[in-house]
VMD Tcl script that builds the backbone (N, CA, C; Angstrom):
set m [mol new atoms 450]
animate dup $m
set s [atomselect $m all]
$s set {name element resname resid chain x y z} {
  {N N UNK 1 A -25.222 19.376 -38.878}
  {CA C UNK 1 A -25.377 20.373 -37.917}
  {C C UNK 1 A -24.016 21.080 -37.737}
  {N N UNK 2 A -23.804 22.240 -37.964}
  {CA C UNK 2 A -22.462 22.901 -37.874}
  {C C UNK 2 A -22.342 23.643 -36.559}
  {N N UNK 3 A -21.104 23.638 -36.059}
  {CA C UNK 3 A -20.723 24.182 -34.687}
  {C C UNK 3 A -19.752 25.190 -34.910}
  {N N UNK 4 A -20.015 26.346 -34.372}
  {CA C UNK 4 A -18.926 27.523 -34.533}
  {C C UNK 4 A -18.538 27.792 -33.176}
  {N N UNK 5 A -17.304 28.129 -32.973}
  {CA C UNK 5 A -16.838 28.665 -31.611}
  {C C UNK 5 A -16.131 29.777 -31.765}
  {N N UNK 6 A -16.101 30.508 -30.555}
  {CA C UNK 6 A -15.497 31.887 -30.492}
  {C C UNK 6 A -14.514 31.788 -29.280}
  {N N UNK 7 A -13.373 32.529 -29.462}
  {CA C UNK 7 A -12.517 32.507 -28.439}
  {C C UNK 7 A -12.211 33.996 -28.088}
  {N N UNK 8 A -12.208 34.308 -26.692}
  {CA C UNK 8 A -11.719 35.625 -26.198}
  {C C UNK 8 A -10.580 35.352 -25.312}
  {N N UNK 9 A -9.395 36.182 -25.495}
  {CA C UNK 9 A -8.333 35.998 -24.694}
  {C C UNK 9 A -8.242 37.296 -23.738}
  {N N UNK 10 A -8.059 36.962 -22.412}
  {CA C UNK 10 A -7.709 38.170 -21.460}
  {C C UNK 10 A -6.592 37.872 -20.737}
  {N N UNK 11 A -5.817 38.886 -20.220}
  {CA C UNK 11 A -4.767 38.680 -19.291}
  {C C UNK 11 A -5.035 38.843 -17.867}
  {N N UNK 12 A -4.754 37.874 -17.211}
  {CA C UNK 12 A -4.935 38.001 -15.644}
  {C C UNK 12 A -3.855 38.799 -14.920}
  {N N UNK 13 A -4.173 39.134 -13.801}
  {CA C UNK 13 A -3.096 39.919 -12.918}
  {C C UNK 13 A -1.822 38.985 -12.613}
  {N N UNK 14 A -2.195 37.727 -12.467}
  {CA C UNK 14 A -1.004 36.748 -12.048}
  {C C UNK 14 A -0.139 36.487 -13.402}
  {N N UNK 15 A -0.354 37.104 -14.548}
  {CA C UNK 15 A 0.413 36.891 -15.619}
  {C C UNK 15 A 0.024 35.748 -16.526}
  {N N UNK 16 A -1.228 35.320 -16.381}
  {CA C UNK 16 A -1.739 34.175 -17.234}
  {C C UNK 16 A -2.714 34.742 -18.246}
  {N N UNK 17 A -2.657 34.142 -19.318}
  {CA C UNK 17 A -3.727 34.440 -20.255}
  {C C UNK 17 A -5.003 33.655 -20.003}
  {N N UNK 18 A -6.168 34.022 -20.108}
  {CA C UNK 18 A -7.311 33.226 -19.815}
  {C C UNK 18 A -8.080 33.254 -21.227}
  {N N UNK 19 A -8.134 31.878 -21.786}
  {CA C UNK 19 A -8.898 31.751 -22.929}
  {C C UNK 19 A -10.294 31.370 -22.734}
  {N N UNK 20 A -11.316 32.146 -23.158}
  {CA C UNK 20 A -12.707 31.797 -23.009}
  {C C UNK 20 A -13.186 31.265 -24.274}
  {N N UNK 21 A -13.863 30.065 -24.495}
  {CA C UNK 21 A -14.242 29.506 -25.674}
  {C C UNK 21 A -15.687 29.401 -25.458}
  {N N UNK 22 A -16.449 29.669 -26.427}
  {CA C UNK 22 A -17.814 29.557 -26.523}
  {C C UNK 22 A -18.239 28.829 -27.698}
  {N N UNK 23 A -19.047 27.646 -27.616}
  {CA C UNK 23 A -19.468 26.872 -28.660}
  {C C UNK 23 A -20.880 27.340 -28.841}
  {N N UNK 24 A -21.148 27.776 -30.180}
  {CA C UNK 24 A -22.677 28.371 -30.421}
  {C C UNK 24 A -23.690 27.267 -30.477}
  {N N UNK 25 A -23.604 26.244 -31.209}
  {CA C UNK 25 A -24.729 25.292 -31.245}
  {C C UNK 25 A -24.655 24.176 -30.324}
  {N N UNK 26 A -24.076 24.438 -29.150}
  {CA C UNK 26 A -23.843 23.390 -28.341}
  {C C UNK 26 A -24.521 23.840 -26.794}
  {N N UNK 27 A -25.177 22.815 -26.168}
  {CA C UNK 27 A -25.759 23.214 -24.876}
  {C C UNK 27 A -24.723 22.925 -23.910}
  {N N UNK 28 A -23.384 22.662 -24.173}
  {CA C UNK 28 A -22.471 22.382 -23.217}
  {C C UNK 28 A -21.814 23.599 -22.628}
  {N N UNK 29 A -21.424 23.709 -21.428}
  {CA C UNK 29 A -20.868 24.909 -20.776}
  {C C UNK 29 A -19.285 24.753 -20.932}
  {N N UNK 30 A -18.778 25.762 -21.336}
  {CA C UNK 30 A -17.320 25.665 -21.600}
  {C C UNK 30 A -16.569 26.173 -20.327}
  {N N UNK 31 A -15.369 25.637 -20.060}
  {CA C UNK 31 A -14.523 25.934 -19.168}
  {C C UNK 31 A -13.422 26.673 -19.478}
  {N N UNK 32 A -13.053 27.861 -18.829}
  {CA C UNK 32 A -11.863 28.695 -19.320}
  {C C UNK 32 A -10.502 27.838 -19.228}
  {N N UNK 33 A -9.661 28.167 -20.067}
  {CA C UNK 33 A -8.376 27.447 -20.170}
  {C C UNK 33 A -7.332 28.510 -19.686}
  {N N UNK 34 A -6.391 28.086 -18.817}
  {CA C UNK 34 A -5.223 28.935 -18.456}
  {C C UNK 34 A -3.929 28.644 -19.284}
  {N N UNK 35 A -3.555 29.690 -19.880}
  {CA C UNK 35 A -2.255 29.514 -20.660}
  {C C UNK 35 A -1.260 30.500 -20.180}
  {N N UNK 36 A 0.003 30.119 -20.062}
  {CA C UNK 36 A 1.005 31.108 -19.609}
  {C C UNK 36 A 1.248 32.081 -20.750}
  {N N UNK 37 A 1.658 33.258 -20.275}
  {CA C UNK 37 A 1.883 34.388 -21.074}
  {C C UNK 37 A 3.241 34.255 -21.901}
  {N N UNK 38 A 4.217 33.683 -21.222}
  {CA C UNK 38 A 5.588 33.713 -21.690}
  {C C UNK 38 A 5.534 32.711 -22.938}
  {N N UNK 39 A 6.269 33.069 -23.947}
  {CA C UNK 39 A 6.314 32.262 -25.141}
  {C C UNK 39 A 7.031 30.825 -24.914}
  {N N UNK 40 A 7.828 30.829 -23.972}
  {CA C UNK 40 A 8.619 29.487 -23.615}
  {C C UNK 40 A 7.609 28.528 -22.981}
  {N N UNK 41 A 6.682 29.079 -22.427}
  {CA C UNK 41 A 5.584 28.060 -22.024}
  {C C UNK 41 A 5.869 27.637 -20.533}
  {N N UNK 42 A 6.963 27.322 -20.161}
  {CA C UNK 42 A 7.066 26.785 -18.827}
  {C C UNK 42 A 8.146 27.607 -18.034}
  {N N UNK 43 A 7.866 27.968 -16.837}
  {CA C UNK 43 A 8.791 28.617 -16.004}
  {C C UNK 43 A 8.524 28.453 -14.665}
  {N N UNK 44 A 9.400 28.829 -13.781}
  {CA C UNK 44 A 9.115 28.664 -12.263}
  {C C UNK 44 A 8.188 29.807 -11.961}
  {N N UNK 45 A 7.136 29.539 -11.028}
  {CA C UNK 45 A 6.340 30.350 -10.391}
  {C C UNK 45 A 6.981 31.198 -9.551}
  {N N UNK 46 A 6.800 32.434 -9.423}
  {CA C UNK 46 A 7.494 33.317 -8.383}
  {C C UNK 46 A 6.554 33.511 -7.141}
  {N N UNK 47 A 7.125 33.105 -5.965}
  {CA C UNK 47 A 6.347 33.293 -4.800}
  {C C UNK 47 A 5.909 34.670 -4.503}
  {N N UNK 48 A 4.599 34.948 -3.855}
  {CA C UNK 48 A 4.165 36.268 -3.762}
  {C C UNK 48 A 5.213 37.064 -2.910}
  {N N UNK 49 A 5.800 36.469 -1.966}
  {CA C UNK 49 A 6.831 37.175 -1.132}
  {C C UNK 49 A 7.895 37.844 -1.843}
  {N N UNK 50 A 8.265 37.374 -3.036}
  {CA C UNK 50 A 9.307 37.771 -3.735}
  {C C UNK 50 A 8.925 38.568 -4.972}
  {N N UNK 51 A 7.602 38.749 -5.279}
  {CA C UNK 51 A 7.199 39.392 -6.486}
  {C C UNK 51 A 7.492 40.795 -6.446}
  {N N UNK 52 A 7.298 41.602 -5.304}
  {CA C UNK 52 A 7.455 43.039 -5.161}
  {C C UNK 52 A 8.776 43.432 -4.807}
  {N N UNK 53 A 9.710 42.409 -4.495}
  {CA C UNK 53 A 11.045 42.848 -4.019}
  {C C UNK 53 A 11.959 43.343 -5.163}
  {N N UNK 54 A 12.857 44.162 -4.931}
  {CA C UNK 54 A 13.796 44.585 -5.884}
  {C C UNK 54 A 15.163 44.080 -5.406}
  {N N UNK 55 A 16.047 43.840 -6.191}
  {CA C UNK 55 A 17.361 43.632 -5.906}
  {C C UNK 55 A 18.135 44.895 -5.606}
  {N N UNK 56 A 17.777 45.434 -4.456}
  {CA C UNK 56 A 18.492 46.629 -3.916}
  {C C UNK 56 A 19.502 46.417 -2.994}
  {N N UNK 57 A 20.465 47.273 -2.735}
  {CA C UNK 57 A 21.467 47.047 -1.807}
  {C C UNK 57 A 20.975 47.358 -0.443}
  {N N UNK 58 A 21.286 46.403 0.563}
  {CA C UNK 58 A 20.627 46.547 1.954}
  {C C UNK 58 A 21.882 46.967 2.723}
  {N N UNK 59 A 21.732 48.007 3.490}
  {CA C UNK 59 A 22.699 48.368 4.414}
  {C C UNK 59 A 22.739 47.631 5.688}
  {N N UNK 60 A 23.877 46.877 5.935}
  {CA C UNK 60 A 23.681 45.921 7.022}
  {C C UNK 60 A 23.990 46.666 8.330}
  {N N UNK 61 A 24.226 47.824 8.268}
  {CA C UNK 61 A 24.362 48.698 9.531}
  {C C UNK 61 A 23.217 49.457 9.853}
  {N N UNK 62 A 22.125 49.390 9.094}
  {CA C UNK 62 A 20.973 50.159 9.347}
  {C C UNK 62 A 20.166 49.488 10.357}
  {N N UNK 63 A 19.360 50.418 10.968}
  {CA C UNK 63 A 18.395 49.953 12.084}
  {C C UNK 63 A 17.365 48.949 11.609}
  {N N UNK 64 A 16.800 49.385 10.370}
  {CA C UNK 64 A 15.785 48.446 9.739}
  {C C UNK 64 A 16.365 47.024 9.458}
  {N N UNK 65 A 17.553 46.984 9.075}
  {CA C UNK 65 A 18.148 45.565 8.821}
  {C C UNK 65 A 18.309 44.976 10.079}
  {N N UNK 66 A 18.905 45.452 11.148}
  {CA C UNK 66 A 19.090 44.906 12.443}
  {C C UNK 66 A 17.736 44.368 12.958}
  {N N UNK 67 A 16.639 45.202 12.770}
  {CA C UNK 67 A 15.415 44.810 13.332}
  {C C UNK 67 A 14.723 43.579 12.666}
  {N N UNK 68 A 14.920 43.708 11.387}
  {CA C UNK 68 A 14.460 42.457 10.531}
  {C C UNK 68 A 15.184 41.167 11.009}
  {N N UNK 69 A 16.648 41.281 11.042}
  {CA C UNK 69 A 17.431 40.096 11.503}
  {C C UNK 69 A 17.068 39.783 12.908}
  {N N UNK 70 A 16.723 40.573 13.816}
  {CA C UNK 70 A 16.387 40.213 15.243}
  {C C UNK 70 A 15.127 39.564 15.159}
  {N N UNK 71 A 14.117 40.120 14.344}
  {CA C UNK 71 A 12.857 39.359 14.257}
  {C C UNK 71 A 12.898 38.020 13.661}
  {N N UNK 72 A 13.687 37.926 12.683}
  {CA C UNK 72 A 13.944 36.556 11.924}
  {C C UNK 72 A 14.646 35.799 12.880}
  {N N UNK 73 A 15.662 36.222 13.687}
  {CA C UNK 73 A 16.262 35.131 14.591}
  {C C UNK 73 A 15.343 34.716 15.718}
  {N N UNK 74 A 14.472 35.494 16.108}
  {CA C UNK 74 A 13.579 35.274 17.063}
  {C C UNK 74 A 12.532 34.112 16.543}
  {N N UNK 75 A 12.119 34.507 15.229}
  {CA C UNK 75 A 11.196 33.435 14.611}
  {C C UNK 75 A 11.828 32.135 14.423}
  {N N UNK 76 A 13.129 32.004 14.048}
  {CA C UNK 76 A 13.712 30.720 13.800}
  {C C UNK 76 A 13.872 30.177 15.201}
  {N N UNK 77 A 14.276 30.776 16.321}
  {CA C UNK 77 A 14.353 30.052 17.571}
  {C C UNK 77 A 12.968 29.610 18.070}
  {N N UNK 78 A 11.946 30.337 17.796}
  {CA C UNK 78 A 10.617 29.806 18.076}
  {C C UNK 78 A 10.255 28.612 17.327}
  {N N UNK 79 A 10.518 28.549 16.007}
  {CA C UNK 79 A 10.312 27.440 15.235}
  {C C UNK 79 A 11.103 26.233 15.567}
  {N N UNK 80 A 12.347 26.284 16.013}
  {CA C UNK 80 A 13.108 25.297 16.368}
  {C C UNK 80 A 12.625 24.735 17.687}
  {N N UNK 81 A 12.322 25.647 18.581}
  {CA C UNK 81 A 11.798 25.188 19.908}
  {C C UNK 81 A 10.443 24.415 19.755}
  {N N UNK 82 A 9.569 24.902 18.806}
  {CA C UNK 82 A 8.407 24.164 18.507}
  {C C UNK 82 A 8.600 22.831 17.906}
  {N N UNK 83 A 9.561 22.779 16.995}
  {CA C UNK 83 A 9.902 21.481 16.330}
  {C C UNK 83 A 10.443 20.550 17.434}
  {N N UNK 84 A 11.395 21.042 18.312}
  {CA C UNK 84 A 11.908 20.090 19.321}
  {C C UNK 84 A 10.884 19.722 20.276}
  {N N UNK 85 A 9.912 20.566 20.635}
  {CA C UNK 85 A 8.705 20.191 21.606}
  {C C UNK 85 A 7.756 19.122 20.903}
  {N N UNK 86 A 7.701 19.214 19.590}
  {CA C UNK 86 A 6.742 18.346 18.879}
  {C C UNK 86 A 7.572 16.891 18.803}
  {N N UNK 87 A 8.744 16.982 18.584}
  {CA C UNK 87 A 9.549 15.682 18.648}
  {C C UNK 87 A 9.542 15.042 20.042}
  {N N UNK 88 A 9.699 15.772 21.076}
  {CA C UNK 88 A 9.625 15.259 22.390}
  {C C UNK 88 A 8.202 14.745 22.788}
  {N N UNK 89 A 7.241 15.406 22.280}
  {CA C UNK 89 A 5.852 14.946 22.534}
  {C C UNK 89 A 5.559 13.694 21.707}
  {N N UNK 90 A 6.061 13.564 20.609}
  {CA C UNK 90 A 5.836 12.342 19.737}
  {C C UNK 90 A 6.582 11.210 20.347}
  {N N UNK 91 A 7.833 11.370 20.922}
  {CA C UNK 91 A 8.552 10.324 21.520}
  {C C UNK 91 A 7.904 9.872 22.897}
  {N N UNK 92 A 7.349 10.830 23.490}
  {CA C UNK 92 A 6.702 10.446 24.829}
  {C C UNK 92 A 5.365 9.728 24.516}
  {N N UNK 93 A 4.666 10.032 23.375}
  {CA C UNK 93 A 3.551 9.256 23.059}
  {C C UNK 93 A 3.847 7.905 22.586}
  {N N UNK 94 A 5.107 7.737 21.887}
  {CA C UNK 94 A 5.527 6.405 21.348}
  {C C UNK 94 A 5.612 5.494 22.599}
  {N N UNK 95 A 6.483 6.090 23.600}
  {CA C UNK 95 A 6.781 5.416 24.773}
  {C C UNK 95 A 5.390 4.870 25.534}
  {N N UNK 96 A 4.443 5.770 25.703}
  {CA C UNK 96 A 3.227 5.503 26.272}
  {C C UNK 96 A 2.508 4.301 25.544}
  {N N UNK 97 A 2.550 4.455 24.276}
  {CA C UNK 97 A 1.898 3.419 23.413}
  {C C UNK 97 A 2.581 2.062 23.516}
  {N N UNK 98 A 3.811 2.061 23.629}
  {CA C UNK 98 A 4.578 0.724 23.848}
  {C C UNK 98 A 4.353 0.149 25.195}
  {N N UNK 99 A 4.300 0.997 26.133}
  {CA C UNK 99 A 3.817 0.496 27.558}
  {C C UNK 99 A 2.480 -0.078 27.532}
  {N N UNK 100 A 1.577 0.567 26.932}
  {CA C UNK 100 A 0.100 0.148 26.736}
  {C C UNK 100 A 0.078 -1.184 25.989}
  {N N UNK 101 A 0.903 -1.283 24.989}
  {CA C UNK 101 A 0.924 -2.464 24.017}
  {C C UNK 101 A 1.413 -3.675 24.941}
  {N N UNK 102 A 2.496 -3.465 25.657}
  {CA C UNK 102 A 3.014 -4.481 26.491}
  {C C UNK 102 A 1.967 -4.977 27.582}
  {N N UNK 103 A 1.253 -3.997 28.180}
  {CA C UNK 103 A 0.217 -4.478 29.020}
  {C C UNK 103 A -0.842 -5.188 28.397}
  {N N UNK 104 A -1.221 -4.742 27.356}
  {CA C UNK 104 A -2.294 -5.481 26.508}
  {C C UNK 104 A -1.912 -6.941 26.120}
  {N N UNK 105 A -0.655 -7.041 25.689}
  {CA C UNK 105 A -0.153 -8.378 25.315}
  {C C UNK 105 A -0.087 -9.238 26.505}
  {N N UNK 106 A 0.346 -8.665 27.715}
  {CA C UNK 106 A 0.344 -9.601 28.904}
  {C C UNK 106 A -1.046 -9.975 29.179}
  {N N UNK 107 A -2.148 -9.079 28.997}
  {CA C UNK 107 A -3.454 -9.444 29.440}
  {C C UNK 107 A -3.930 -10.546 28.406}
  {N N UNK 108 A -3.504 -10.371 27.128}
  {CA C UNK 108 A -3.954 -11.351 26.195}
  {C C UNK 108 A -3.498 -12.767 26.631}
  {N N UNK 109 A -2.063 -12.924 26.944}
  {CA C UNK 109 A -1.551 -14.154 27.404}
  {C C UNK 109 A -2.367 -14.700 28.677}
  {N N UNK 110 A -2.637 -13.849 29.569}
  {CA C UNK 110 A -3.305 -14.280 30.803}
  {C C UNK 110 A -4.775 -14.810 30.432}
  {N N UNK 111 A -5.411 -14.096 29.523}
  {CA C UNK 111 A -6.851 -14.472 29.073}
  {C C UNK 111 A -6.798 -15.728 28.205}
  {N N UNK 112 A -5.760 -16.003 27.570}
  {CA C UNK 112 A -5.535 -17.104 26.679}
  {C C UNK 112 A -5.330 -18.268 27.561}
  {N N UNK 113 A -4.570 -18.196 28.671}
  {CA C UNK 113 A -4.248 -19.259 29.515}
  {C C UNK 113 A -5.724 -19.622 30.322}
  {N N UNK 114 A -6.345 -18.651 30.675}
  {CA C UNK 114 A -7.687 -18.685 31.437}
  {C C UNK 114 A -8.543 -19.542 30.521}
  {N N UNK 115 A -8.712 -19.123 29.149}
  {CA C UNK 115 A -9.610 -19.704 28.315}
  {C C UNK 115 A -9.237 -21.120 28.125}
  {N N UNK 116 A -7.939 -21.430 27.993}
  {CA C UNK 116 A -7.527 -22.893 27.905}
  {C C UNK 116 A -7.854 -23.734 29.146}
  {N N UNK 117 A -7.698 -23.092 30.332}
  {CA C UNK 117 A -8.147 -23.986 31.545}
  {C C UNK 117 A -9.547 -24.118 31.650}
  {N N UNK 118 A -10.268 -23.144 31.210}
  {CA C UNK 118 A -11.810 -23.346 31.193}
  {C C UNK 118 A -12.278 -24.287 30.131}
  {N N UNK 119 A -11.552 -24.331 28.995}
  {CA C UNK 119 A -11.985 -25.183 27.991}
  {C C UNK 119 A -11.651 -26.677 28.363}
  {N N UNK 120 A -10.591 -26.889 29.130}
  {CA C UNK 120 A -10.243 -28.252 29.498}
  {C C UNK 120 A -11.233 -28.696 30.528}
  {N N UNK 121 A -11.530 -27.789 31.491}
  {CA C UNK 121 A -12.514 -28.196 32.577}
  {C C UNK 121 A -13.904 -28.463 31.791}
  {N N UNK 122 A -14.318 -27.682 30.799}
  {CA C UNK 122 A -15.507 -27.918 30.140}
  {C C UNK 122 A -15.472 -29.257 29.495}
  {N N UNK 123 A -14.357 -29.559 28.675}
  {CA C UNK 123 A -14.324 -30.857 28.008}
  {C C UNK 123 A -14.379 -32.060 28.844}
  {N N UNK 124 A -13.571 -31.809 30.046}
  {CA C UNK 124 A -13.584 -32.971 31.026}
  {C C UNK 124 A -15.005 -33.173 31.644}
  {N N UNK 125 A -15.739 -32.176 31.889}
  {CA C UNK 125 A -16.927 -32.248 32.440}
  {C C UNK 125 A -18.123 -32.902 31.519}
  {N N UNK 126 A -17.898 -32.405 30.234}
  {CA C UNK 126 A -18.703 -33.076 29.186}
  {C C UNK 126 A -18.335 -34.495 29.048}
  {N N UNK 127 A -17.165 -34.885 29.020}
  {CA C UNK 127 A -16.792 -36.349 28.940}
  {C C UNK 127 A -17.365 -37.038 29.863}
  {N N UNK 128 A -17.265 -36.661 31.265}
  {CA C UNK 128 A -17.806 -37.350 32.244}
  {C C UNK 128 A -19.201 -37.570 32.316}
  {N N UNK 129 A -19.865 -36.411 31.888}
  {CA C UNK 129 A -21.361 -36.324 31.766}
  {C C UNK 129 A -21.887 -37.400 30.689}
  {N N UNK 130 A -21.020 -37.457 29.493}
  {CA C UNK 130 A -21.405 -38.354 28.432}
  {C C UNK 130 A -21.215 -39.887 29.010}
  {N N UNK 131 A -20.202 -40.119 29.762}
  {CA C UNK 131 A -20.105 -41.470 30.362}
  {C C UNK 131 A -21.199 -41.978 31.273}
  {N N UNK 132 A -21.786 -40.998 32.011}
  {CA C UNK 132 A -22.692 -41.363 32.983}
  {C C UNK 132 A -24.201 -41.374 32.321}
  {N N UNK 133 A -24.342 -40.868 31.179}
  {CA C UNK 133 A -25.625 -40.882 30.642}
  {C C UNK 133 A -25.743 -42.032 29.615}
  {N N UNK 134 A -26.764 -42.806 29.705}
  {CA C UNK 134 A -26.915 -43.847 28.622}
  {C C UNK 134 A -27.772 -43.430 27.514}
  {N N UNK 135 A -27.543 -43.929 26.424}
  {CA C UNK 135 A -28.187 -43.435 25.217}
  {C C UNK 135 A -29.689 -43.854 25.296}
  {N N UNK 136 A -30.574 -43.077 24.754}
  {CA C UNK 136 A -32.081 -43.426 24.775}
  {C C UNK 136 A -32.331 -44.618 23.918}
  {N N UNK 137 A -33.205 -45.433 24.494}
  {CA C UNK 137 A -33.680 -46.693 23.759}
  {C C UNK 137 A -32.856 -47.925 24.177}
  {N N UNK 138 A -31.750 -47.839 24.952}
  {CA C UNK 138 A -30.947 -48.921 25.265}
  {C C UNK 138 A -31.159 -49.131 26.733}
  {N N UNK 139 A -32.357 -49.004 27.291}
  {CA C UNK 139 A -32.524 -49.230 28.781}
  {C C UNK 139 A -32.321 -50.587 29.235}
  {N N UNK 140 A -31.661 -50.890 30.165}
  {CA C UNK 140 A -31.604 -52.250 30.693}
  {C C UNK 140 A -32.904 -52.600 31.384}
  {N N UNK 141 A -33.435 -53.749 31.196}
  {CA C UNK 141 A -34.572 -54.151 32.001}
  {C C UNK 141 A -34.141 -55.164 32.920}
  {N N UNK 142 A -34.645 -55.174 34.112}
  {CA C UNK 142 A -34.369 -56.130 35.170}
  {C C UNK 142 A -35.490 -57.147 35.156}
  {N N UNK 143 A -35.198 -58.315 35.069}
  {CA C UNK 143 A -36.275 -59.338 35.055}
  {C C UNK 143 A -36.600 -59.703 36.621}
  {N N UNK 144 A -37.718 -59.934 36.701}
  {CA C UNK 144 A -38.273 -60.285 38.085}
  {C C UNK 144 A -38.479 -61.740 38.013}
  {N N UNK 145 A -37.800 -62.545 38.789}
  {CA C UNK 145 A -37.916 -64.068 38.700}
  {C C UNK 145 A -39.177 -64.474 39.237}
  {N N UNK 146 A -39.877 -63.745 39.996}
  {CA C UNK 146 A -41.258 -64.189 40.554}
  {C C UNK 146 A -42.306 -64.221 39.547}
  {N N UNK 147 A -42.240 -63.209 38.608}
  {CA C UNK 147 A -43.250 -63.147 37.532}
  {C C UNK 147 A -42.994 -63.868 36.315}
  {N N UNK 148 A -41.828 -64.426 36.264}
  {CA C UNK 148 A -41.464 -65.095 34.880}
  {C C UNK 148 A -42.105 -66.406 34.754}
  {N N UNK 149 A -42.769 -66.995 34.527}
  {CA C UNK 149 A -43.407 -68.358 34.317}
  {C C UNK 149 A -44.859 -68.312 34.505}
  {N N UNK 150 A -45.435 -67.280 34.599}
  {CA C UNK 150 A -46.841 -67.362 34.743}
  {C C UNK 150 A -47.720 -66.899 33.487}
}
mol reanalyze $m
mol bondsrecalc $m
mol representation Tube
mol addrep $m
């Protein structure tokens, strides 16, 4: 049985070659393979935010630059405040959990003591009960001297 395969290569918008392989005498479905276009094979991926930017000179005195800096500074402040708030919330939660843990450990000690006392009472009661009960089949019979000799 001979198998023939066919490859089609297309270029994607993201700069990757997509190789589609079809096997003719096979019932198996083929999965496309992604291959980088650059001959070197490996390179750093460029984030989408930097793909369309050009290395042009930015006038630091322009209104656009000042607006972008102001927006960025506000975003940084907001991010830092959010991070600080999250850290404070985490610290508060840690303290709550520590207090709850201490309360639960104290409750465990109290319940362990109570269990020990109740266990001792039960064992003492069981021991006293066992001393007062005679085993079955070892009953003591009292002899009546009036009926003995007849």
